[in-house]
N, C-alpha and C positions, 0 to 999 in steps of 0.2 A: 142918366141912360136908360135906354128903354133897346128893346131889342124884339125882334119877330123872327123865330126860327120853326121850320116848319118842316120835319123828315118825311119822305114817299120814296120808296124805292124808285131808282131811278129818275126821279120825279126832277131830279135840277137841270141848271144849263144843259142843252142838248144831249138828257140822259147821262152825261158824263160821270156825276154823283147823286146823292140822294136829297141834296137841301132842293124841297120845292121851294122854299122860301125864306132865306138868310139873311134878314136884315138889321142894320145892328146902327146908333145913334149913340156915340161914344162921350160927346160934351155940346150940351145946349142946354139952355135956361130952359125949352120948355122940349123935353125928348118928347114926348107921348105927339106932341101936335108935330114934331118932324118926323118922327116915326110914320104917322098917319101921310105926311105929303109922300115922302118914300114907299110907304105900299100904294098909293095912289098912283106913282109915277112907273113901279116894279109893275102894278096890273094891266096898266095901258102897253106897255111895252112888253111884258113875258107872257104874261097868263094865259093867253089865248094856246100858246105853245106848251105851256107847262100844263096846261089843263088835257090836251089832245095827247100827249107822250103818256099822262095816267090813263086815259082812255085804255088808250093801246096796250099801257103793258097791262091792266087788268082784261083786258082781252084775251092775252095772251096768256095768263094765268087761268083764263077761264069762271074767272068773277066778272060775270054779265052784271049782275046784278049791283055791282061798286061801279062796272061800267056806267050803266047806264044812270046813276046818281049823279056822276062825273060828267055826263057829259050834260045832264040837266043844270047842274053850277057852270057850266060852260056856256050855255045859251043864256042864261040866268047874268052871268058876267056881261055875257052882249049887250043882252039888253037894256041892263043898269047902264053900259057906256055910253051908249044911243041915246039912253033918257038922258044923261047927264051933258051929252055933248053932241047934241043932235044937227047942228049945222056943220060939224070941224072935218072938212072933207079927208083928213087922213085916219081919224076915228073909222067914218064910213068906210073908206078904204080897206082899211085892217079889218071889217067885221066881214066884207062881203068875199076879200081872200080867203077865209077860211071858212067863211060858210061855202065859197067854191071849191077850192082844194079838198073837201073831206067832205062832200058829196052831202051836206045837210041841207039844205037850204038853199038850192039855185035860185030859183026864180025872185027869191026875197035879194040873194047876193047882186043878182041883176040889177033889181031896182036901186040899192044902195049903191052900188057902182055908176050908174047913170046920176042921182043925187050930188056924188064928189064929183064926178065930172065936169057937173054945172055949176058946183060952187067952183073947182079949181081946174078951170079946163086947159089950162099950159104943163099941168102935171104929167110927167109921162110916167112915174109909178101908178097916177092911178088909171090912167091909159089900158098901162100893163095888166092891172088889175080888170077892169070893162072888158078885155079880150079874156082874161081866164075864166071869167063869168060866160059871157058868151060861147065860148069852146066847151063848159062844163053843161049849156045847156043844148049841144049838138049844134048851136048856130056858127059853123067851121068857116063860112065865107066875111062873116062881120068880125070874130076873132083875128083872123087870117089878113084881111084888110086893115086892122086897129093895129097889127103886129109889124107888118109890113111898112107902115107908118112911121113905126118907133125903129124900126131898123134904119130905114131914112134920114131922119131925125140924127140919132147916135149910132153911127155904124161899128163905133167900137167897144159897144156892149154889147158884151158873150150872151148875157142871161135876154136879150132881146130877141137874136139870133135861135138859143136854144129853144124858146119857147115858141117861134115863127116854124122852126122845123116840127115841134110838137103837135103843132097844131094842123099842118099841110099832114103830118104820118097819119093821127088820127081822122083827118077828113077821106085820106084817102085808103086808112080799114076801115069806114062806113061803107065806102063802094058809094059816095054821092058825088 
């Protein structure tokens, strides 16, 4: 067996507990290999959000040096994931979303989202991310056009309607 437990205040899933990472392999002939595989899956799925929650907690506690270190770890994790999966549209989408929604590097986010859209042109989640990236850069008309098309394709998806409304309110508030 093998386990990896990292505890950080409010570091757990959605901040509900303190288990930043809690992975266990209870019965495997190669437990460290399996633990590494599980860690890779965790990193691809949960690491960005977990690190962002940590940055927010450090800032809230006025520990700005720790927040900066964690931000650098987050950027390093994103760059590593992009190096390991340069043509994976979902990886490109996740990194683009994280960058755009956290005002980290909206120009790079847009470039990554455009690459993802070329690799998987029919993916609605990638198009939603592309719209979010345009919105982050103040390209309101582009964001609205993309999101309106998503609403037409999937009118029962509430998140597309909410995104469209957010983009329209953002455009109105900007005075454009």
